DOBAZA-139416 format. One record per residue (C-alpha): y, z negated, x negated; residue in one letter. Coordinates in steps of 0.25 Angstrom, whole numbers, plus 5000, padded with zeros to 4 digits. Example, Ala and Ser with C-alpha at 12.3 -4.5 7.8 and 13.67 -1.06 7.14 Angstrom:
498249694951A;499649714945S;
//
This chain:
554147874870M;555547904873V;556447794879Y;557647804888S;559047784883E;559147654890Q;557847604883E;558347644869L;559647574871L;558947454876A;558147454863A;559447474855N;559047614851V;560147724850N;559647824860P;560247944852V;559747904838T;558447824843G;558747714833L;558947564835A;559947474829T;559047354829D;558347414816Y;559647374809L;559347224811N;558347234800L;559447274790F;560547194796N;559747064794E;559447104780A;560947124778I;561346994784M;560246924775L;560747004763F;562146964765E;561746814766M;560846824754G;562046874745L;562846744749D;561646654750M;560446694741P;559446604749D;559746694761M;559246814753A;557846764754E;557846794769E;557946944765L;556546934758A;555946944772D;556647074775W;555747194775K;556247344776P;555747404789R;555947544794D;556447564808Y;555147574816V;554447464808E;555647374810H;555547384826F;554047394825D;554047254819K;555147194827S;555047114840G;556047214846F;555447234860E;556047374861M;555447424848R;554547524854D;555847594860I;556547584846V;555347644838I;555147754848S;556647794848A;556647794833Y;555447894833H;556147974844H;557547974836A;558048104832P;557448144819A;558748164811D;559248024816T;557947954813R;557848014799C;559247984795A;559047844800F;557747824793D;558347874780E;559447764781T;558447664785C;557547694773E;558747684764T;559147554770A;557747484770L;557647514755A;559147474752A;558947344760F;557547314754D;558047334740S;559347254742S;558647144748I;557647134736N;558847144726I;559547034734L;558346944733L;558146964718S;559646954714S;560446854707N;561546834717L;562346764707E;562546894699D;563746964704P;563247104701E;561947074709A;562747024720L;563747144720A;562547234721D;561947164732L;563247164740R;563247314738N;561847324743R;562247244755L;563347344758E;562347464756E;561447394766M;562547374776K;562847524775G;561447564777L;561347484790V;562647554795I;562047684791E;560747654799M;561647604811D;562347734811S;561047814812H;560547724823I;561847754831H;561947894827G;563347884821R;563047954808I;562648094803E;561948084789S;563048164782N;564148064786D;563347944784L;563947904771Q;565347924776D;565047824787Q;564447724778V;565647734769D;566647714780A;566047584784L;566247524770F;
//
C-alpha cells in the first residue's frame, strides 16, 4: 500500500526517501550505554541485551503504532536510496555488535584498550550520522566520506 505524504510525515517517514529516523533509536541507545560503560564499567552490562536488528525487524518488533506505514514506505523507497541505506545499516550493525562485544570483554584499566574503544565509539557515531543522512536524502554515495570527515 502506498501512503499519503501526511501519513508518512505522521509516522516520521521522509516522504522523499521512504525512511524513518526512529530506526536510529536502536543505535543511539547503544551509543549512550557504550559511553556510560566506558566511564562506569557496570553500565556496560546493560549492552549485553542489545541485539542487532535490520530496519524491518526493528519496526516489526517495536510497539510503534505506525510500523505498518514505516515498513511499507521502506519497501516502496527508491531502490538506490534503500540499497545505499541498507549497506550503511549492515556496516553499522556489524560495527556496533563487534564494538559492544569488545567493550564487554575488555579491561577498561588498560589505556590501549580504552583508546581503541573510544575510537570505536567515534566510528559508531559516524555511522549513525551516515544513516541519518541517507534517511534525510542529504548525501550522494560519492561525497559521503567528505561529509562524515567534515563532521569530525
